[in-house]
C-alpha positions in Angstrom: 5.4 -7.7 21.1 5.5 -9.8 24.1 1.8 -9.9 24.5 0.9 -13.5 24.0 -2.4 -12.6 22.3 -0.6 -10.3 19.9 2.9 -11.4 19.0 4.8 -14.5 19.8 8.4 -13.6 19.0 9.4 -17.2 18.6 6.7 -17.7 15.9 7.6 -14.4 14.3 11.2 -15.4 14.1 10.4 -18.8 12.7 8.1 -17.4 10.0 10.6 -14.8 9.1 13.4 -17.3 8.7 11.2 -19.7 6.7 10.6 -16.8 4.3 14.3 -16.1 4.1 14.0 -12.8 6.0 17.1 -13.1 8.2 17.3 -9.4 8.9 13.6 -9.2 9.8 14.1 -12.2 12.2 16.9 -10.3 14.0 14.7 -7.3 14.4 11.8 -9.4 15.7 14.2 -10.8 18.4 14.9 -7.2 19.6 12.3 -6.6 22.3 12.4 -2.9 21.6 11.3 -3.3 18.0 7.8 -2.2 16.9 5.4 -3.7 14.3 6.0 -0.9 11.8 9.8 -1.5 11.8 9.4 -5.2 11.5 6.8 -5.0 8.7 8.8 -2.4 6.7 12.0 -4.4 7.0 10.2 -7.6 5.9 8.7 -6.0 2.8 12.1 -4.5 1.8 13.8 -7.8 2.4 11.4 -10.3 0.8 8.8 -8.2 -1.1 5.2 -7.5 -0.5 3.8 -10.7 -1.9 6.0 -13.0 0.2 5.4 -10.7 3.2 1.6 -11.1 2.8 1.9 -14.8 2.4 4.0 -15.1 5.5 1.8 -12.7 7.5 -1.2 -14.9 6.7 0.4 -17.7 8.6 0.3 -15.7 11.9 -2.6 -14.4 14.0 -5.2 -12.2 12.2 -4.4 -9.3 14.4 -0.9 -9.0 12.8 -2.7 -8.4 9.5 -4.9 -5.7 11.0 -1.9 -4.0 12.5 -0.1 -4.1 9.1 -3.1 -2.4 7.6 -2.9 0.3 10.2 0.8 1.0 10.1 1.7 0.5 6.5 0.5 3.1 4.0 -1.7 1.7 1.2 -1.2 -1.9 2.5 -4.8 -2.7 3.2 -5.9 -2.0 -0.4 -3.1 -4.1 -1.9 -3.4 -7.2 0.3 -5.9 -10.0 0.1 -5.8 -10.5 3.9 -9.2 -11.2 5.5 -9.4 -8.7 8.4 -13.0 -8.9 9.3 -13.9 -10.6 12.6 -16.9 -12.7 13.4 -16.4 -11.9 17.1 -19.8 -10.7 18.5 -18.1 -8.9 21.3 -16.6 -6.3 19.0 -18.2 -2.9 19.4 -18.7 -0.3 16.6 -19.0 3.4 17.3 -22.2 4.2 19.1 -22.7 0.7 20.5 -23.4 0.0 24.1 -20.3 -1.4 25.7 -19.2 -2.8 29.1 -15.5 -1.8 28.7 -12.6 -0.7 26.6 -9.6 -2.8 25.8 -6.4 -1.2 24.5 -3.4 -3.0 22.9 -0.5 -0.7 23.7 1.7 -1.3 20.6 3.6 1.9 20.7 7.1 2.1 22.1 6.4 4.7 24.8 4.4 4.8 27.9 1.0 6.3 27.8 -2.0 7.8 29.6 -5.5 6.5 29.2 -8.7 8.1 30.6 -12.4 7.8 29.9 -14.1 11.1 29.1 -10.8 12.8 30.1 -11.8 12.4 33.8 -9.8 11.1 36.7 -8.6 8.6 37.5 -6.1 7.9 34.8 -3.9 5.0 34.0 -0.3 5.8 33.4 2.9 4.1 32.5 1.3 1.6 30.1 3.9 -0.9 28.9 4.5 -1.5 25.2 3.0 -4.6 23.8 0.6 -5.2 26.8 -3.2 -5.2 26.6 -5.1 -3.1 29.1 -8.7 -3.2 30.1 -10.7 -0.1 31.3 -14.1 -0.3 33.0 -16.2 2.9 32.8 -17.4 2.2 36.4 -13.9 3.1 37.6 -14.5 6.6 36.2 -18.0 6.8 37.8 -19.7 6.8 34.4 -23.5 6.1 34.9 -25.4 3.5 33.0 -26.4 4.9 29.6 -23.7 7.6 29.9 -21.4 8.4 27.0 -17.9 7.0 27.1 -14.9 8.1 25.0 -11.4 6.9 25.4 -8.7 9.6 25.7 -5.1 8.7 25.0 -1.8 10.4 25.2 1.9 10.0 25.7 2.9 10.2 29.3 6.4 11.5 28.9 5.7 14.1 26.1 4.0 17.2 27.5 3.6 18.6 24.0 1.3 15.9 22.9 -1.1 15.7 25.8 -4.4 13.8 25.6 -6.6 13.4 22.5 -10.0 11.9 22.3 -10.7 8.8 20.1 -13.2 9.8 17.4 -15.7 7.1 18.5 -18.0 7.3 21.4 -20.1 4.6 23.0 -22.9 4.2 25.6 -22.0 2.5 28.9 -24.1 -0.6 29.6 -22.5 -2.9 32.3 -24.6 -5.8 31.0 -23.4 -5.5 27.4 -21.2 -8.2 26.0 -19.6 -5.7 23.6 -16.1 -4.3 24.1 -14.4 -1.4 22.3 -11.1 -2.7 21.2 -8.3 -0.2 20.4 -4.8 -0.4 19.2 -2.0 2.2 19.6 1.1 2.2 17.3 3.8 4.4 16.0 6.9 6.1 17.4 6.9 9.0 19.9 5.7 12.2 18.2 3.5 10.3 15.7 1.8 7.9 17.9 -1.7 6.9 16.7 -4.6 4.9 17.9 -7.7 3.3 16.3 -10.7 1.2 17.0 -10.2 -2.4 15.9 -12.8 -4.7 14.3 -11.6 -7.7 16.3 -10.6 -8.7 19.8 -7.0 -8.1 21.1 
């Protein structure tokens, strides 16, 4: 959660304390904590309505992450998750690069089209950018992000369900987020910049 674009721990602690969520504030201060743990603790501690109200005071990406990691949360909240950012790619769009927010608590592997080179040892709560040129993807070629957990041989690499066309002149970026503990780590295309 140290990524400045994603989670300012000081702001998170302040908002939690203002909402009376002392236990949640303590978890936020722990640099090893993940979004799912923080959000679940907050809901248990102050209830979903107060959680939503407090979450709305932070960056919009927190709301999107909550919708990703909390079962049935998106349908019960009134949080506006849509982005007006014209750089956000949808599946099938032409893109110039991928960007991944590594929200999961383990290191990972990222490849494009499952080809070398790969990027290893991604740090939790950092944002990484991947340019298809580094993988020798030709203009107009198909690009798919592959993601896995570096230190778990049983999981290996899996392709994201969305593919894009590479266009180095495109202003669009495929934004992804990873989350969840080892063994259940997930990733998804975002509808906003990270």
